[in-house]
C-alpha positions, 0 to 999 in steps of 0.5 A, spaced: 174 275 696 180 275 691 181 279 685 184 276 679 187 280 673 188 277 666 195 279 663 195 278 655 201 283 654 206 286 658 203 284 664 205 277 662 213 279 663 212 285 667 207 285 672 208 291 677 204 289 683 204 284 688 200 277 687 199 271 691 198 266 685 199 266 677 196 261 673 197 261 665 191 259 661 186 263 656 180 267 655 175 265 650 172 269 644 177 274 643 184 274 640 190 279 641 191 284 636 196 290 635 191 295 634 192 300 640 196 306 639 201 307 645 203 314 646 206 314 653 210 307 654 212 305 647 211 311 643 210 318 643 204 323 641 208 324 634 209 317 633 205 312 637 207 305 638 203 299 637 201 295 643 196 289 644 188 289 645 183 284 645 178 283 639 172 279 639 173 273 635 168 267 635 171 260 636 178 263 638 182 264 644 187 269 647 193 266 652 196 269 658 196 269 665 191 270 671 194 273 677 190 272 684 191 278 689 188 277 696 190 282 701 186 288 701 192 293 701 195 289 695 188 290 691 188 297 692 196 297 690 194 293 684 188 297 682 192 304 683 198 301 679 193 299 673 189 305 673 195 309 671 199 303 667 193 302 663 190 309 662 189 308 655 185 302 655 178 305 656 174 298 658 174 293 664 171 287 662 170 281 667 171 274 663 171 267 664 179 264 665 180 257 663 187 253 664 185 246 662 182 243 655 180 248 650 174 245 650 172 245 657 166 248 659 167 250 666 172 256 667 178 255 672 176 262 675 170 266 673 170 274 672 177 275 671 179 283 670 181 285 663 183 291 661 181 292 653 182 298 648 176 299 644 175 301 637 171 307 640 174 313 638 170 317 643 173 314 649 179 311 646 183 316 641 189 312 641 186 306 637 189 305 631 186 299 628 188 294 623 193 295 618 197 290 613 202 286 617 208 290 614 206 296 615 205 295 623 212 292 623 215 298 620 211 302 625 214 298 631 221 298 628 221 306 628 217 307 635 220 308 641 217 311 648 219 312 655 218 305 656 223 303 651 223 301 643 216 298 641 220 292 638 222 290 645 215 290 647 214 285 641 220 281 642 218 280 650 211 278 648 213 273 643 219 270 648 214 270 654 208 266 650 214 261 648 216 260 655 209 259 657 208 254 651 203 258 648 203 260 640 200 266 637 201 266 630 199 274 630 205 275 634 210 270 631 208 273 624 209 280 626 216 279 630 218 275 624 217 281 620 220 286 624 226 281 624 226 281 617 226 289 616 231 290 622 236 285 618 235 288 611 236 295 615 243 292 618 245 290 611 244 297 608 248 300 613 254 295 612 253 296 604 253 304 606 259 303 611 263 299 605 262 304 600 264 310 604 271 306 606 272 304 599 271 312 597 276 314 602 
């Protein structure tokens, strides 16, 4: 029996395990939010980054990619990889996955495995929760971890979704806010450099 895994964050552009088939599509009743703290990939314990998790939301959908794995050896390898990679995500859910019309009632795949970081602080002490968009953007601009700058995670997600033809307003708005902050920072650096040169 095949195993299916749904990716809605970095799994979209950096899968990291063998698979036989990938399907772009969506799950219903959830939205993607940057509420999970990352202290092992895109941040450190003293300054966590922010990565996506899923939040229940009636009438909404979360787009991503479902990966089909059929070989038993590949299933074991995938699970070993995911249990390490997603170790800060405390829930595994099995949800219906759709690939066609948003109004479709029958899923393309029933029971895709999804890793979710819950807001339960007892089982997920890295949960950061909601915050104003500007505050989340400022945190993402500054955060950096073993897997690289937090901003790269956001920009990679934005690009990966665009390549699949998906739109996610939260991701787009956040990426635009981060770009705005970076642009302002660059302007300040230019002004400071010019002022120093004039004083030499």
